[in-house]
N, C-alpha and C positions, 0 to 999 in steps of 0.2 A: 678525702677520698672522692675522686672525680667520677663522672658518669661512665667513662670508658671502663674503669675498673669494675663498676657494678654490672655492666653489661657482660664483661668477661666472665664474671662469676656465674651468670646465667648460662652462657653458651659453652664454656670450656670445662669439662670435668677433669679431675686429676687423672694422671696417667695410670691406667689399670690394664692388666692382661689376665687371661685365664691361667690357672684356676683362681677364683676369688676367695681369698682368706682375709678376714677383717684386720687390716694393718692400720694401727692408729695414725691419725694425722700427726705430722711432725711437731707442730707447735700449737699453742692456743693463746692468742693475744686479745687484748681488749679493743673494742671499737663501738661506735654508736650504732645501735640497732636500727634506728629510724633512717639512717643514711642508706641502709640495705633493704628497706621496706620489709623488715622483719616484724612479726607479731610480738608485742610486748604486753604482758598481763597488766591490767590496771589495778594498782594497789591503793587507790584512793578509797578508803573505807567509807567515808561519808557518801560518796557517789554510789558506791556498790550497795549500800543499805537501801537506796531508793529503788532498787530493782527487786527487792525481796518483799514477800508478803509477811504478815505478822508471825505465823509459825516459823518461817525460815529465819526471820530476824531474831526471834527468841532462841532458836537453836544456835545461831551464830554467836550470839552474846554469851550463851552458856559455855560454848567451846572456848571462847576468848577468855572468860573468867577462869576456867580450869587451867588453861595454858599460862595465864598470868600468875595464878597461885603456885603452880609448879615451877615457874621461872624464879620465884622468890626462894623456893626450897632448894633449887639446883645450885644456888650460889654457895650453899654449905660445902666446904672443901671435901667432906667425906662422901658426898653423893657421887655415885659412879656414872660413867658415860651412858650405861644402859638405861638408867633412870630417865635421862633426858631424851634418849632415843625412843623409849616406850611412850613417853608423853607425846612426842611428835606423831607417832603412829596413830595414837588415839585422838588427840586434840586438833592436829593440823591435817593429817591425811586420812582421817576416819571415813569421810564420805567417799573417797576413791577406793579405800579398802573394802567398803560395803557395796560397791557397784559391781553387778554381775558381769559387766563387760570388761573390767580391768582386774589386774592382779598386782599385788604389792608384796614383795618378798625380799628377804636378805639373801641375795642370790649372787654367786660368783659369775665372772665373765672371763673368757680366754682372749689372749691377744698374742701377737708375734713380736719379737724384739731381737735385735742382734746383740750377741754377747761381745766380750772384749776381743775375741778372735774373729769377729765378723760373721759367726755362724748364727743362723736364724733358729731361735728356740721359742717354745710355747710356754707362756706364763699365765698365771691366774691371779685375779684380785677380787675382793668381796666388798662392795659398797655396803653401807648400813641399810640401805633400801634401794630397790630398783622397781620402777613402775613399767608395766607393759600391758599388752592386750591379751585377753584370755581366749584360748581356743575352746571349742566345744566338742566333747566326745558324745557318743550316742546315748549313754545313760543320763548325762546331765541335760541333754536336749529334751528327753521325755519330761523331766521336771520343768524345764523352761517353757515347754509348750503348754503345760498346765498353768503356769504363772501367766502366760500371755492370754489364755482364755479368761482368767480372772481380771486381768488388767489389759484391755485392748490397746492402751496408749503405750505400753511397755515396748521398748525397741527390741526387735528380734535380732539375733546375731547374723552377720553377713555369711552367706553360704561358703565364701572363700575361707572362713575361719573354722570350718568344720575340721575336726582332727585329721581325717583321712586325706583331705585335700592339702592341708598344711604339710603333712608328712610326704605326700607324693611330690609336692613342689620342691621340698628340701632334698629329696633323693633323686631328682631328675638328673640322669647321667650326663646330659648335655650342658646344663647350667643350674646345678643345685643351689638353693638359696639357704644361707645361714640366717635363720629367723630368730634364733635364741642366742644369748650371750655365751651359753655353754654349747659349743658346736655339736650339732647332731641331735640336740634335744628340742622339745617344743613346750616346755613348762611355762615359760614367760616369753612370749613372742612380740616382735616389733617394739622393743623398749623405747620409751619416750621421755623418761626422767630418771634421775638418781639422787640420792641423799646421803650426806656424811654428817655425823654428829660428833662433837667434842664437848667435854664437860667443863671447859674453861676457855676464856678468850685468848689465852696465851697460845693455844693450839690452832689459832686461825690459819696460819700459813700451811700447816700440815693438812688441814681439812681442804683448803683451796687446791693444794697440789693433788690430793687424791681425787677430788671431784673433777678437776680439769682433765685428769687422765681418763676418767670414765667418759667424759664428754668427747674427748679425742677418739676413743675406741668405739663408742656406740654410734657417733656420727659417721665414722668410717664404715661401720656395718650397714647403716641406713643408706649411705651413698652407694654401696655395692647393690643393695636391693633395688635401687632406683635405675640401675643400668638396663640397657637393651640386651636381652639374652642372646640375641644373634650377633651383637657387636658391643662388647663391654666398654669400648672407648667412647660410646655415646650413651646419653640418657634416653629413657623410653619416650618421654614427651617434654615439651618446653617447661611444664610445671614440675617435672620430676625432681630437679635439684632444689626445689624450694621446701626443704624439710628442716626441722629444728629439733633441738634437744634441750630439755630443761634440767636445771641443777639446783639443789637446795643444800645449804650448809647451815648448821647451827653451832655456835660456840657459846655455851651457857645461855644467856637470854638474848644473844645477838643472832639474828638470822640474815642470811644473804641469799637472794633469789637471782638466779642467772638464766639467761637464754643463750644457747650456742647454736651456731650454724657453720656451714663449711664454705671455704673459699679456696679453690684450687687445691694446694697441698696443706692448707692451714685450717685450724679450727679458730673461729672468731666468737667472742662472747661479750655480753653486756650484762651488768649486774646492778642491783640495788640492795642496800643494807637496811635492815629494820631492827629495832630493839623492842623486845617484849617487856614492857614496863612492869616491874614488880610493885606490889602494894607497899606503901610506906607505913 
């Protein structure tokens, strides 16, 4: 990939016209993220441990031990896919699930697709988990303010994430924003990651197909949100197209972590595979 292609990615958005409906990117192919100056999570555990204090390291090791133990049990053929999914929610995504600013849910998303006759129809899919930002309604804000008085270091929600503002932006008659994968709703806004689980490694291809579709759809949604409301053929700022989406798949004890980003009409991804070693 040469420099001109990378510059084209920054300058040229995919062709869009009003009204904006999240139309999935056509394809999703593999590429090296570093060539695009894309953020890649550092999965070097040894280096990561150096950044933690003693309580944080102890918590991490406890979570790793629990995940490893469950990885051994999930190899039993009778264990269901739900068992491994529940383990991931607790042992891998627990800190995100407990964060007041995020929400983790088994939530459907809508998308448009052409049928065999060329007619555009609306369909729905449900990843095993979707990660997004939480909006704040008046009742929860009262509780949050009490928490902030007790802990001044606690980060307050951004005013733009207040429920009324999110709904007003979504219902703007000139350029309404689809902020939730379920169009017209605001339960899980601005999604940034998705997860698919399978209970055996033979289902790897199925998990990859499902998670790539989620990447293509949610990236398209984020691409629409980055547009200039007065001219959707342009982005709001030079930094607007620099968004990413993260994907996780687990097949038994094998994990695959991917980062996806957009390039004109395509979704591009970069992945790394990890195995949770079971105890011998």
